MIRO-357329 format. One record per residue (C-alpha): x, y, z; residue in one letter. Coordinates in steps of 0.25 Angstrom, whole numbers, padded with zeros to 4 digits, always signed. Example, Ala and Ser with C-alpha at 12.3 -4.5 7.8 and 13.67 -1.06 7.14 Angstrom:
! MIRO-357329
+0049-0018+0031A;+0055-0004+0029S;
//
This chain:
! MIRO-357329
+0407+0770+0089M;+0409+0768+0102D;+0416+0755+0104V;+0419+0751+0117H;+0433+0747+0121L;+0434+0744+0137D;+0426+0733+0137V;+0422+0727+0151K;+0418+0711+0148P;+0408+0712+0161A;+0400+0724+0153D;+0400+0715+0138R;+0398+0700+0143A;+0383+0696+0143V;+0377+0684+0146K;+0366+0679+0133L;+0353+0671+0136R;+0347+0665+0122H;+0340+0653+0120P;+0351+0643+0118G;+0358+0646+0132G;+0367+0657+0136T;+0379+0664+0131G;+0388+0677+0130S;+0388+0688+0124G;+0395+0703+0123W;+0390+0718+0122R;+0394+0723+0111L;+0388+0736+0114G;+0373+0742+0109R;+0367+0734+0114G;+0374+0721+0106L;+0377+0707+0111I;+0387+0701+0105L;+0387+0684+0105T;+0385+0671+0097A;+0374+0668+0087Q;+0373+0654+0091H;+0370+0664+0104C;+0358+0669+0096S;+0349+0657+0090E;+0336+0652+0095A;+0326+0663+0091G;+0328+0678+0094A;+0321+0678+0109A;+0328+0673+0121G;+0340+0680+0122R;+0346+0687+0134H;+0357+0697+0138V;+0363+0694+0153L;+0370+0708+0157D;+0380+0707+0170L;+0369+0714+0178T;+0361+0699+0178G;+0349+0706+0169T;+0344+0697+0154W;+0343+0707+0142H;+0334+0702+0131E;+0343+0702+0118A;+0340+0700+0103E;+0351+0695+0092V;+0352+0707+0082V;+0362+0699+0074W;+0367+0684+0074A;+0375+0675+0065S;+0366+0668+0055P;+0379+0659+0053N;+0382+0649+0066A;+0397+0651+0063E;+0396+0666+0064V;+0392+0664+0080D;+0390+0680+0082L;+0377+0685+0085A;+0373+0699+0091L;+0364+0702+0102W;+0355+0715+0106R;+0351+0720+0119V;+0346+0734+0120G;+0349+0735+0135D;+0364+0735+0133F;+0363+0745+0120G;+0373+0755+0128G;+0386+0747+0126D;+0397+0754+0118P;+0403+0743+0108T;+0416+0736+0109I;+0425+0732+0096P;+0422+0719+0089L;+0436+0713+0082A;+0441+0701+0072G;+0453+0692+0077L;+0464+0691+0065N;+0464+0677+0061R;+0478+0676+0056R;+0486+0685+0066S;+0488+0670+0074G;+0492+0671+0087G;+0479+0673+0099D;+0471+0684+0104V;+0470+0685+0117P;+0453+0686+0122A;+0443+0687+0132T;+0429+0679+0134G;+0417+0684+0143Y;+0405+0676+0142G;+0396+0669+0152F;+0400+0655+0152P;+0391+0644+0159V;+0397+0639+0170F;+0394+0626+0179L;+0395+0630+0192Q;+0384+0638+0202G;+0370+0641+0198S;+0375+0646+0184H;+0366+0637+0175R;+0362+0639+0162R;+0352+0650+0155D;+0341+0643+0147S;+0334+0653+0137G;+0324+0663+0143A;+0319+0653+0154Q;+0334+0655+0162A;+0332+0661+0175A;+0336+0675+0176G;+0352+0678+0177P;+0358+0676+0191T;+0369+0684+0197P;+0379+0674+0194A;+0375+0675+0178D;+0379+0689+0176A;+0391+0684+0184R;+0397+0674+0174R;+0405+0681+0163L;+0418+0675+0161E;+0431+0679+0154Q;+0437+0669+0147L;+0452+0673+0142T;+0458+0666+0132G;+0463+0669+0116H;+0461+0667+0102I;+0469+0660+0093P;+0470+0665+0079L;+0473+0660+0066A;+0474+0645+0071Q;+0466+0636+0078G;+0468+0630+0091L;+0473+0617+0086S;+0472+0608+0073A;+0458+0606+0067G;+0452+0618+0076V;+0447+0630+0066P;+0451+0645+0066V;+0436+0649+0066S;+0430+0652+0075P;+0440+0659+0083F;+0443+0652+0097F;+0445+0658+0108F;+0452+0649+0119V;+0451+0652+0135T;+0460+0653+0146D;+0448+0648+0154T;+0450+0634+0162D;+0440+0624+0162R;+0440+0622+0176T;+0433+0635+0175V;+0424+0632+0166M;+0422+0617+0167P;+0420+0611+0154R;+0407+0602+0157A;+0393+0601+0157E;+0380+0605+0164R;+0369+0594+0167P;+0359+0596+0159K;+0347+0602+0171E;+0333+0596+0173E;+0328+0611+0175S;+0332+0617+0162A;+0322+0619+0153P;+0320+0608+0143E;+0325+0617+0131E;+0339+0616+0139A;+0338+0601+0145Q;+0348+0596+0132D;+0360+0606+0135R;+0371+0606+0143V;+0381+0616+0149E;+0396+0619+0147I;+0404+0626+0153D;+0407+0636+0142W;+0393+0638+0139G;+0386+0651+0137S;+0399+0656+0131L;+0394+0658+0119S;+0395+0672+0112G;+0406+0676+0123T;+0411+0689+0118A;+0428+0687+0115I;+0435+0699+0117L;+0452+0702+0112V;+0460+0715+0117D;+0468+0723+0108Q;+0476+0735+0110T;+0466+0738+0123G;+0454+0735+0115E;+0444+0724+0118R;+0439+0718+0105H;+0428+0706+0104C;+0430+0696+0093V;+0420+0688+0095G;+0410+0677+0102V;+0411+0663+0109V;+0405+0655+0099R;+0405+0641+0107G;+0416+0631+0115L;+0426+0625+0106N;+0424+0609+0110R;+0433+0605+0099T;+0446+0611+0107H;+0443+0613+0121R;+0435+0620+0133E;+0437+0634+0133G;+0441+0637+0118T;+0429+0645+0112F;+0425+0648+0097E;+0424+0663+0094V;+0416+0669+0083T;+0423+0680+0078G;+0418+0694+0070F;+0426+0688+0058D;+0417+0677+0058S;+0404+0685+0053L;+0413+0685+0039T;+0407+0672+0037Q;+0394+0678+0038L;+0386+0686+0025D;+0390+0700+0025P;+0376+0703+0026A;+0374+0695+0038E;+0387+0697+0044A;+0383+0714+0042A;+0372+0713+0053G;+0383+0710+0063F;+0392+0722+0061W;+0379+0730+0059A;+0376+0728+0073L;+0389+0730+0078V;+0393+0742+0068D;+0405+0748+0076W;+0413+0740+0069V;+0413+0735+0055R;+0420+0720+0052P;+0430+0729+0041D;+0436+0737+0053T;+0434+0727+0066M;+0447+0727+0072P;+0455+0712+0069V;+0462+0705+0081I;+0476+0698+0080R;+0481+0688+0089G;+0492+0689+0100D;+0506+0681+0092A;+0511+0678+0103R;+0509+0664+0107E;+0504+0659+0120R;+0512+0656+0129P;+0518+0641+0125V;+0529+0635+0131W;+0534+0621+0127L;+0548+0621+0129N;+0552+0607+0131G;+0536+0602+0127C;+0539+0590+0117P;+0532+0588+0104A;+0521+0576+0103Q;+0530+0564+0102A;+0525+0557+0086A;+0516+0547+0089H;+0512+0552+0102Y;+0502+0542+0110V;+0492+0550+0119P;+0494+0545+0131R;+0482+0542+0144Q;+0491+0553+0152A;+0486+0565+0142S;+0471+0559+0145Q;+0473+0561+0158E;+0480+0574+0159L;+0469+0580+0152E;+0460+0574+0161Q;+0467+0580+0172A;+0471+0592+0169L;+0457+0599+0168P;+0456+0597+0184S;+0467+0597+0188S;+0477+0604+0179H;+0488+0599+0184R;+0494+0585+0180A;+0506+0577+0181T;+0511+0567+0169L;+0520+0557+0178W;+0528+0545+0171G;+0542+0540+0167M;+0550+0547+0158K;+0548+0543+0143G;+0532+0541+0147A;+0528+0552+0139G;+0524+0563+0149K;+0529+0576+0142S;+0522+0570+0130Q;+0508+0570+0136V;+0513+0585+0141A;+0514+0589+0130A;+0502+0585+0123A;+0494+0592+0134L;+0502+0603+0130V;+0501+0603+0115R;+0485+0602+0118H;+0484+0614+0126R;+0493+0623+0117V;+0483+0619+0106E;+0472+0621+0115D;+0477+0635+0116G;+0481+0635+0130W;+0487+0649+0134P;+0499+0645+0141E;+0508+0632+0140V;+0519+0630+0145F;+0530+0617+0146W;+0542+0616+0157V;+0553+0607+0158N;+0552+0604+0174A;+0563+0593+0175E;+0570+0602+0184T;+0569+0614+0193R;+0577+0623+0184G;+0570+0619+0172A;+0558+0621+0177L;+0561+0635+0181L;+0568+0639+0168E;+0558+0636+0160E;+0547+0642+0168L;+0556+0655+0169K;+0557+0654+0152L;+0540+0653+0152I;+0538+0664+0161A;+0548+0672+0153L;+0540+0668+0140M;+0527+0674+0146L;+0533+0685+0151E;+0538+0688+0135Q;+0524+0687+0133S;+0520+0697+0144T;+0510+0686+0152R;+0520+0686+0165V;+0528+0697+0163A;+0527+0707+0178Q;+0533+0720+0177P;+0548+0719+0183G;+0549+0705+0185R;+0551+0699+0171S;+0556+0683+0174V;+0566+0687+0165Q;+0576+0692+0176N;+0569+0680+0186M;+0578+0668+0191D;+0569+0656+0184P;+0563+0651+0199E;+0557+0665+0199A;+0552+0668+0185A;+0546+0653+0187A;+0539+0657+0199K;+0533+0670+0191Q;+0529+0662+0181L;+0521+0652+0191I;+0516+0663+0198N;+0511+0670+0185H;+0504+0658+0182W;+0497+0655+0197N;+0493+0671+0195G;+0487+0667+0180H;+0481+0654+0181P;+0477+0647+0167N;+0473+0633+0168R;+0477+0634+0153R;+0489+0637+0155R;+0497+0623+0155L;+0512+0620+0162I;+0517+0606+0161V;+0530+0604+0167F;+0539+0593+0162D;+0546+0581+0168N;+0545+0588+0181L;+0554+0582+0191T;+0554+0589+0205D;+0542+0594+0210K;+0547+0603+0218D;+0554+0611+0207D;+0539+0616+0205L;+0536+0618+0221A;+0540+0633+0220D;+0531+0634+0208L;+0517+0629+0209Q;+0506+0632+0199L;+0492+0637+0205G;+0480+0632+0203P;+0476+0634+0191G;+0488+0641+0186A;+0490+0630+0176A;+0486+0616+0170T;+0501+0609+0175V;+0507+0597+0168V;+0518+0591+0177F;+0527+0579+0169T;+0537+0571+0177T;+0542+0557+0177A;+0542+0559+0192D;+0528+0557+0199R;+0530+0564+0212G;+0538+0577+0204A;+0526+0586+0202T;+0519+0595+0211P;+0505+0590+0213N;+0497+0598+0226Q;+0486+0594+0216D;+0489+0578+0220Q;+0487+0576+0206I;+0491+0561+0201P;+0501+0560+0191P;+0496+0556+0176I;+0506+0545+0173E;+0512+0544+0159V;+0514+0529+0157G;+0520+0523+0146P;+0512+0519+0134F;+0501+0508+0135T;+0506+0494+0127H;+0496+0500+0116Q;+0501+0514+0116E;+0513+0510+0114A;+0512+0500+0103L;+0504+0510+0095A;+0513+0521+0098Y;+0524+0511+0092L;+0517+0507+0079T;+0515+0522+0077A;+0527+0528+0079R;+0535+0516+0071T;+0523+0513+0061G;+0526+0498+0066L;+0514+0491+0072N;+0518+0489+0086A;+0505+0480+0089S;+0508+0470+0080A;+0521+0468+0084D;+0524+0461+0097P;+0539+0466+0095A;+0532+0479+0098A;+0525+0477+0111S;+0538+0473+0116L;+0544+0487+0112V;+0535+0492+0122T;+0537+0482+0133V;+0553+0485+0132N;+0548+0501+0132L;+0538+0498+0142S;+0528+0506+0134C;+0538+0519+0138L;+0533+0529+0127P;+0549+0537+0125L;+0556+0523+0122A;+0544+0519+0113L;+0547+0532+0106A;+0560+0528+0102Q;+0557+0514+0099A;+0547+0517+0089A;+0557+0530+0084G;+0568+0519+0083V;+0558+0508+0076I;+0554+0519+0065R;+0569+0526+0063L;+0573+0511+0062R;+0564+0508+0053R;+0569+0519+0042R;+0580+0510+0038D;+0575+0498+0043D;+0559+0495+0039P;+0561+0480+0046S;+0564+0486+0060Y;+0552+0484+0070D;+0551+0481+0085Y;+0558+0468+0083T;+0569+0477+0078S;+0568+0488+0090Y;+0567+0477+0101L;+0580+0472+0097A;+0587+0485+0095D;+0582+0488+0110L;+0588+0477+0116K;+0602+0480+0109D;+0603+0495+0114T;+0611+0497+0126A;+0602+0491+0139P;+0599+0501+0149E;+0614+0498+0156D;+0616+0506+0169A;+0607+0517+0165L;+0595+0517+0175Q;+0582+0526+0172L;+0575+0532+0181D;+0560+0527+0182G;+0553+0513+0177D;+0557+0514+0163Y;+0557+0502+0153P;+0569+0492+0153N;+0573+0498+0138H;+0571+0512+0139T;+0586+0516+0138T;+0588+0506+0126Q;+0576+0514+0119A;+0581+0525+0120I;+0596+0522+0116R;+0590+0514+0105L;+0583+0526+0101A;+0596+0537+0103R;+0604+0527+0094D;+0594+0523+0083T;+0593+0539+0081A;+0610+0539+0080L;+0610+0528+0071Q;+0598+0533+0061A;+0606+0550+0062A;+0615+0543+0054A;+0626+0555+0049D;+0617+0564+0058R;+0621+0555+0071S;+0630+0565+0078Q;+0620+0574+0077S;+0609+0566+0081T;+0618+0562+0095E;+0621+0577+0097D;+0606+0580+0099V;+0605+0568+0107I;+0616+0572+0117T;+0613+0586+0117V;+0598+0583+0119L;+0602+0574+0131A;+0609+0582+0139F;+0603+0597+0136L;+0591+0602+0143D;+0579+0591+0142P;+0571+0603+0140A;+0575+0602+0126G;+0585+0607+0118V;+0581+0616+0107R;+0581+0611+0092R;+0589+0625+0089A;+0600+0620+0098H;+0601+0606+0093L;+0605+0612+0078S;+0621+0613+0080P;+0621+0598+0083L;+0616+0596+0067T;+0624+0608+0062E;+0634+0605+0051G;+0631+0590+0050R;+0619+0585+0040S;+0614+0598+0039G;+0603+0607+0039K;+0590+0600+0047G;+0598+0590+0051D;+0594+0592+0066L;+0580+0590+0062A;+0584+0575+0057K;+0591+0573+0071V;+0580+0578+0079L;+0569+0569+0072D;+0578+0557+0073L;+0579+0559+0087L;+0562+0562+0089E;+0560+0551+0081G;+0566+0542+0091V;+0560+0549+0102S;+0573+0553+0108L;+0570+0568+0106I;+0556+0575+0106T;+0555+0589+0101R;+0546+0601+0110S;+0533+0603+0103A;+0532+0614+0094S;+0538+0628+0096P;+0527+0637+0101I;+0530+0652+0105A;+0543+0650+0097G;+0548+0642+0107S;+0560+0632+0102P;+0558+0619+0098Q;+0567+0608+0108T;+0571+0595+0108I;+0571+0586+0121T;+0576+0572+0123M;+0567+0563+0133H;+0574+0564+0148R;+0575+0548+0148L;+0582+0549+0135V;+0592+0560+0138S;+0596+0554+0151W;+0600+0539+0143I;+0608+0547+0133I;+0614+0555+0143R;+0618+0542+0150H;+0623+0535+0137D;+0631+0545+0133L;+0637+0549+0149D;+0641+0534+0149N;+0646+0534+0133D;+0660+0526+0134P;+0665+0537+0122G;+0659+0550+0130D;+0672+0559+0134T;+0662+0566+0145T;+0670+0573+0154G;+0675+0589+0155P;+0679+0593+0141D;+0683+0606+0139P;+0683+0608+0125D;+0669+0599+0124A;+0674+0584+0119T;+0663+0578+0125D;+0655+0572+0114P;+0641+0575+0123T;+0646+0589+0126L;+0648+0593+0111Q;+0634+0592+0107P;+0629+0601+0118I;+0636+0611+0117I;+0633+0612+0103K;+0620+0614+0106V;+0622+0622+0118L;+0633+0631+0112D;+0620+0635+0102A;+0610+0640+0112I;+0613+0655+0112E;+0601+0663+0118P;+0610+0676+0118V;+0620+0682+0109P;+0634+0679+0115V;+0639+0693+0109S;+0638+0702+0122P;+0634+0713+0114D;+0622+0705+0109A;+0607+0713+0112P;+0601+0708+0123P;+0588+0696+0120P;+0576+0706+0117D;+0562+0704+0123R;+0558+0695+0112D;+0570+0685+0113T;+0571+0685+0126Y;+0564+0673+0130P;+0568+0665+0120A;+0582+0667+0123R;+0580+0665+0137R;+0575+0651+0134Q;+0585+0647+0126E;+0596+0652+0138A;+0588+0644+0148G;+0589+0633+0137E;+0603+0634+0138L;+0605+0636+0154A;+0596+0622+0154A;+0605+0613+0143H;+0617+0616+0151L;+0610+0614+0165A;+0606+0601+0159W;+0619+0597+0152L;+0627+0600+0164L;+0619+0592+0173R;+0619+0581+0163Q;+0634+0581+0162R;+0642+0588+0172P;+0656+0587+0163T;+0651+0596+0153A;+0652+0607+0165D;+0667+0607+0161Q;+0665+0609+0149N;+0671+0624+0140H;+0659+0625+0132I;+0648+0623+0139I;+0653+0633+0150L;+0652+0642+0139R;+0641+0639+0137I;+0636+0640+0150R;+0640+0653+0152I;+0635+0657+0139Y;+0621+0653+0144C;+0624+0660+0158G;+0626+0675+0148R;+0614+0671+0140A;+0604+0669+0153L;+0610+0683+0159V;+0607+0690+0146N;+0593+0684+0145L;+0590+0689+0160H;+0591+0676+0167D;+0602+0676+0177P;+0597+0667+0185F;+0598+0655+0177T;+0610+0662+0173A;+0616+0662+0185I;+0615+0647+0186A;+0621+0644+0174V;+0632+0653+0177L;+0637+0649+0191T;+0639+0636+0186A;+0645+0641+0172A;+0656+0651+0181H;+0657+0638+0191T;+0664+0628+0179T;+0671+0639+0171A;+0678+0643+0185T;+0682+0627+0186E;+0683+0624+0173L;+0691+0636+0167Q;+0697+0643+0179G;+0692+0657+0186P;+0698+0667+0174D;+0693+0660+0163H;+0684+0668+0154P;+0673+0660+0156N;+0672+0660+0170T;+0673+0675+0169L;+0662+0675+0160A;+0654+0667+0167A;+0658+0675+0180R;+0653+0686+0174N;+0640+0680+0168T;+0636+0674+0182L;+0638+0688+0188A;+0629+0695+0180N;+0617+0685+0182A;+0620+0687+0196H;+0618+0701+0194Q;+0606+0700+0183D;+0598+0691+0196A;+0601+0701+0206G;+0612+0696+0213H;+0622+0707+0214T;+0632+0702+0225D;+0635+0690+0216Q;+0635+0697+0204A;+0645+0708+0207I;+0656+0698+0215T;+0656+0688+0203L;+0659+0701+0193H;+0670+0706+0204Q;+0675+0691+0203Q;+0674+0692+0188N;+0680+0708+0187L;+0693+0703+0196T;+0696+0690+0189D;+0693+0700+0174S;+0703+0708+0179E;+0714+0698+0182R;+0713+0689+0170V;+0708+0698+0159L;+0714+0712+0166G;+0706+0725+0168P;+0703+0729+0154D;+0699+0717+0148H;+0683+0718+0141P;+0679+0706+0151D;+0686+0715+0164T;+0679+0729+0160L;+0664+0721+0158G;+0668+0713+0172S;+0668+0726+0181R;+0657+0730+0171N;+0648+0718+0176N;+0654+0722+0191L;+0649+0737+0189A;+0634+0734+0186E;+0635+0722+0196A;+0638+0731+0207H;+0626+0743+0200R;+0617+0732+0202A;+0620+0731+0216A;+0618+0746+0218G;+0633+0746+0221H;+0634+0757+0212L;+0647+0765+0217A;+0652+0752+0212Q;+0647+0752+0200A;+0651+0765+0195I;+0666+0765+0200H;+0665+0751+0192L;+0659+0756+0179H;+0668+0770+0179E;+0682+0761+0179Q;+0674+0750+0167N;+0670+0763+0160L;+0685+0768+0161T;+0690+0756+0157D;+0681+0752+0146R;+0683+0767+0139E;+0700+0763+0140R;+0698+0749+0134V;+0686+0748+0126L;+0686+0762+0121G;+0673+0774+0123P;+0665+0766+0114D;+0665+0752+0117H;+0653+0747+0120P;+0657+0742+0133N;+0662+0755+0138T;+0649+0763+0134L;+0643+0750+0141G;+0651+0754+0154S;+0648+0768+0154R;+0632+0767+0154N;+0634+0756+0165N;+0642+0767+0172L;+0632+0776+0169A;+0620+0767+0175E;+0627+0764+0187A;+0629+0781+0187H;+0614+0781+0186Q;+0609+0771+0197D;+0620+0780+0207A;+0610+0791+0205G;+0622+0798+0195H;+0614+0803+0185T;+0623+0813+0180D;+0634+0804+0177Q;+0625+0794+0171A;+0619+0802+0163I;+0633+0807+0157T;+0637+0791+0155L;+0625+0789+0148H;+0626+0802+0138Q;+0641+0799+0136Q;+0638+0784+0132N;+0625+0788+0124L;+0633+0797+0115A;+0645+0786+0113D;+0634+0776+0108R;+0626+0784+0101E;+0639+0787+0093R;+0646+0772+0093V;+0632+0767+0094L;+0621+0775+0086G;+0610+0780+0093P;+0600+0769+0091D;+0609+0759+0096H;+0604+0750+0110P;+0614+0755+0116N;+0615+0768+0113T;+0600+0769+0117L;+0601+0762+0131T;+0612+0771+0132T;+0601+0785+0129R;+0590+0776+0138N;+0599+0776+0149N;+0603+0791+0148L;+0587+0796+0147A;+0586+0788+0160R;+0598+0796+0167A;+0593+0808+0162L;+0580+0805+0169W;+0584+0800+0181N;+0592+0813+0182S;+0581+0821+0182G;+0583+0826+0165R;+0568+0820+0161Q;+0569+0828+0146D;+0583+0824+0144E;+0578+0808+0145A;+0566+0811+0137R;+0574+0816+0127E;+0584+0803+0127Q;+0573+0794+0127M;+0565+0798+0114A;+0578+0799+0109Q;+0582+0784+0113A;+0567+0779+0108V;+0569+0786+0093R;+0584+0780+0094D;+0579+0766+0098S;+0568+0765+0086E;+0577+0758+0079S;+0577+0746+0088L;+0566+0736+0088S;+0554+0739+0096P;+0558+0727+0105D;+0570+0730+0107H;+0575+0731+0123E;+0581+0744+0120V;+0569+0751+0115R;+0561+0745+0124R;+0569+0752+0135V;+0569+0764+0128I;+0553+0763+0127L;+0551+0760+0142R;+0561+0773+0145S;+0554+0781+0137W;+0538+0776+0141A;+0543+0777+0157N;+0549+0793+0153M;+0537+0796+0146E;+0529+0791+0158R;+0535+0802+0168H;
//
């Protein structure tokens, strides 16, 4: 049987006319048209098929399901009999993930002269009818419904089509329409019934079912699809008629397509989970009403009013709706904004959605990576892409990162009405305090005490001006204190609020209620009192979250604060306690492996820092021994963050783990920057300095030299001032800074720094010290990168001689020196010298490490490349073939094996 695989939709999709209206169909072959059963009802006559030349052909129904739930039918049109057939396929419901899919049909558009056909009485087709074929792209979620309560049968096809393209509206009745059509109204999605849903697998296109209708219980753009597996619901004799007509495929041999387990690109780093007893806000309704038309909105209000919660509710709804891309971006500072956008770009590049040959964002500075991401979004517009820029403080931060029309649906949250870019002059949506009734209902729900019947509850709302954050803390305090004292009530809370330390000299920015500070302090004091034997752990968590990046701290990184105190699970108890009084918020449930983060509201952290900095018992000041009680828990957390192994011999991160490690290194850099901004005296702490140097080295190893330069420049200055120019930390910081400049392409700066380090190392450590030899190697590589090949060869020859004498001929560093010398000769065109050195290195590494060690394989690859460049192609292929065989012991994703396979493929092409 001739099965057609190169399917052209324009040749296959057809418009249908039937007594009930219009629909869509798909030419299977042999004159068969696949469509929906409900397009085949109401008698046998009056069915026509429109081909794309504008000609109607009469059709007959040759099979229709007797069960309306199995919405499949086959028509026959004799004039189309010569078509080759196409394959049908089923979907594996248990595989999970998504199946990218495409639909081809003829939706009714409410524009121009497009009018509904009314059965056999309709006017003949117009040229516009033949051009109304639409391609709908989207995905089919498998294994689970789109959200709780939505059944998994039939399948769903979730399109990426924007509602502004196909407006959700009804068409007025037409007085001139035939009487039988008078009671009908049209919607934009009309006539898509019977649309074929196609998926591609291994280069072949398969039909997996047809559209049966719009899923009105969920949202526009989500369709119910009847798959061929639904035929099992019929009596076997009834289903046999379908399979007999499509006898080129049998149900037991029909291919089954699995879902793509890769998650949709969702980035919710820092997005808060839904607050306990979340109160739906008027702002949420205004936001939902504003976005379909403008696709851009700003949520504005004072800190603590709940802007992020309103935005997070929108994010949850869009994720549940299956939006293909949803991103939450911390936009508090320009640096944070660029860093987040680069991490998103890395995630997308990892999933091959943004990657450009030779232009990996991995090696870009954050600004260039952010601009490439924005360009990608602008070049691939999608209204069902949601981006939330949270806590934007300066509209100039986005001045050169403008998203064009249609690129995305964009929401800003800000405490500054004038902070957001507003080229469309769209009024911001104000997120204000609760109404009095909302506040009372919230207190009742959270505390279990009827607030409406207690005048003291009204006084609580008045004292806190119905600010959601303050009310959440009040409710949390009341709940917590009632555990030990059931008589504790709103009156008791008012008394405690009055007795709590007043505002003092602390002036809050904005129009905050008079008792906001007292409410925050009372929540903190109540949590510490309730913590009992865990009080130190609880206080440490509060301190860490107040001083580190407000975008949040990973839950796992807080673990050292509770280790060895109250046993396993203590951190969970501490977090539950602090969340109960609304001092912290957990991020939304992790998606796509994202770690859960713990955040502290910026207003809360500001007050906590103020109190710690003005504590009479605080010994704040330059303290190399880390006796500052504030720094002690912070250092524990920062020391626990190790995105890359400390050992210089550790293998580089592989492709799969790189984005996660890069994110963790960026978080460490952000924590350090935020700490030093809030507590500059930490700059003088030896341990903090060590962590900063490690962070810079990790960023260099993870190919982010631009962020590393910022971290290491400050670390080198501090090390020089704090420990002197000859201290090992100073030399280490300068060496890593030079490497970062070299990776960034700043060869002049790299050479200057490496030369200074070599001079100082020779003077301080001596010419034979391993660190001195390492400095000379790095200087030689910097010269090689700059194209100074004579200097590079001279330095590498000197280093190889010294390392053979000091370390021995078989030491890894000696073998590394010989490899680098060979590569320098190769760059200079000295292929004979390069081949000789690589051959010697290969023999030594095979003897010392074995033939399948990654370093041995790398040497064989380098030798093959040198042979190839010298014109000795047969020998080069022989070496590469051996490398391919020896690399089979490595995992398929190992970087060295991938390099070898790429080299082998390049040779085979030539």
